[in-house]
N, C-alpha and C positions, 0 to 999 in steps of 0.2 A: 556529519565533516564536510569539511571545504578548504578545495587552494585561495592562500590569501597574496601566492602574487605568480601569476601564470610567466615570470622570466626565470625564478628558479624554483626546489622543489620547498615548499612552506606549505607548514598545515594543517590548522587548524580544525580540534578536535574537543569537539564538550560531549559530559555522559546524560546522556535521560538520567530520573529516581532513578529508576532498580542500577539504575548500575552502580549512581555512587550509592548505591547502600550497596550492594558487594564489595567495592571499596572496600567504604568502612570495616568494616567488620575485619578485617587486614590476616586472614583463615585463607585468602586463597582458592579461594566459589570468584574472584573474578578473573577473569577471562573470553577474551576475545579466541571463539572459534568460526563465528565464519565476521563476513561483511559483505560492502556491496561498494559501487559504485556505480554512477549516474549525470549523461551529460544536463541532465534539466537547465543551465543555462544557452545552448549551445543554441542558435538558427546557424539554420547549415546551406541556406537559401543560402544565405553574401558569402556565397566555395564560390573567385570567382572565375571560369578558364579558362577569362577574353580578359582578364588585367592586361594591359598593357605594356610590363616589368616583366612579362615572365614566371611559370609556373612554379618559382620560390615562391612565390607575392597569394599564387587562389585560391590560401588557404588565409590569408592577411590579416582580414577584418574577422575573421572567426576570432585567430590566437591574438587578438590580440580586445576582445570581449570580453565586459570587467565580469564576478568569479563570484558567488554566492559564498556569503559565513554559515558557517556550519549551522544549523540548526533544531531541535530536535523533535518538532512538530514531523511526524510519520504523515501525517494527510498534504501537505505539500511542499513536504523533500523526496530524492528519492524516487518522479516521480516520469522518470526513459530512462532506465538502469538496460549501462552498456551485459550486453553481452552474446555470449555466441553462438551462434549457427551452425550446424554442415554447409560447408559447400559447397557450390550451385540452389541454394536457398534465395528462388524466386518470392516470395512473398513470406513477410511476417504472421509473425505467430500472432491472432484473434483469442480475447475469449467470448464465451458466450453463456453467462449462466444460465439463461432461458425467461429472463425478464427484464427487460425494458424500461421498466421502469416498478414499483412495491406496494401496496397497496393494503395497510392490514388490522384490519378490532381491532382495540383491545384486545387482549389472552388469548388472540391468536395467535398460532403459529404455523414458522413453515422451514421450509428447507432445501438450501440450493447447494450441486452440486455442479461447478463451473466444468466446463471445458474449451480444451485450449485448441483454436482451430488453424488447417496448416504451418504444425508439428512436426517438425522430423518423418518430415515423408511423406505422415497421415493426416487422412484436413478435419477426424477429428479425434480425439484423447487428450485425458489423462493425466495429470504432469504426475511422476512417480515422489519427487519432491515429496504431491499435493499441495497447498496455494493459502493468501492471506489472506484476511477482506480484514477491513476497522471497519466501519462504523462511528459519523462523526461526534455524531454523541447517545452516550452510553447509556442517559435517561433512558429513551421512549423504550428500551428493552429490562427484560427482566428476563429475559434468556437469554446470553449467543455467543455459543461457542462453535469449537468445531469436532467433527471428526477423522481419527480412518490417516492419523498420523501420533507418534504411537513419541516420540524425540521427548528429550528432556528439556530444548524449545522450547512446544507441542503443549509439554504437560500443561509449564510455568505457567503461559497465556491462558492459556480452555482456562485457570482455576481464578485465573484478578478478578475482581468485584468492583466497582467500583463505587462510593456514598451519599451515590447522588445528587455531585456533580457533574455538571456540562464540560467534560472534558472528548476525548475518543479511547475504544477500546480494541486491541488490534486478537488477532486471534487465528489459527492455522491450523487446516486441515482437506481433507477430499470437497470432502459433504460442513457444511455449515445451516446451526439453527439458531435462530433465533426464531422467539415468543414478542411480541407488542408488551408492552406495561401498563398493567393495567393502574394506574394509582395518575388519578383526576386530579386532583390540587396542579401537575405539572401542564393542564388546559393551560387554564386562569380562564381566562374567558372564549376562546377559541375551543372548537370544533375537532382537530386539528394537528396534531405535531410536524415537521416533516425536519430531514435529516438524510443524509448519504453514506449506502458502506460502495467502499473501492477494495474494488475483488484485487488482485496482480497471483500471475500462475512463477511459483522460485524459483524452475528449471527456468526455466522460455522468457518472463521481464514483463508478459502480454499481464495488460490490467484495461476497463472498466468500471468503473462508475455507476450508478445506481440512485435516483431517487426512489426516495424509502420518503413513504405517506403510512403515520400510528390514528386512523379516526373512533373517534372520541363515542362508547356508544354508553356509559356506562352516568347514568342523573345523580 
């Protein structure tokens, strides 16, 4: 979803493939139950409290910035979600997934249990809503699912599979399980595959991206 005109409320919304599928059923299964807003386009360094025309113009440059049109790529949109934090919050929450990079041999498994730092007055916390995790190229993993969140949305995402196409996949959970692929043909002449995983706190909006390397071991 994107605002096409910042002078009036004109909203452009497009549906994902799953959304179009639900809408086409015509049985009422297409229901919007959650939404998020973000300020991806905004450069707050342009706020100018020294503007010579007064306070009314401090944010003029920000208000006149071009806005993004809608596009359904979750790896590129809604990177900086607008969240509500307790009054008096002095530090923005950040995520710690325990790794600055992930390197797995073919067939090896790993469980990621994210924690949110500086959140709700705690130095470390697990978010009640859990975390979303998006792998940029789902082909490099034979297993990718989330555990710990049992909502209908989480179960739907965690059960989604791909058919060897270079697309991303998103799962939901308090812990994320991944297993590296054992398919040799994906490597071609290379000895490694490169992608990334992005984890986002569903309550805090904090996010972190970690590079992922899959190492070929079967010849």
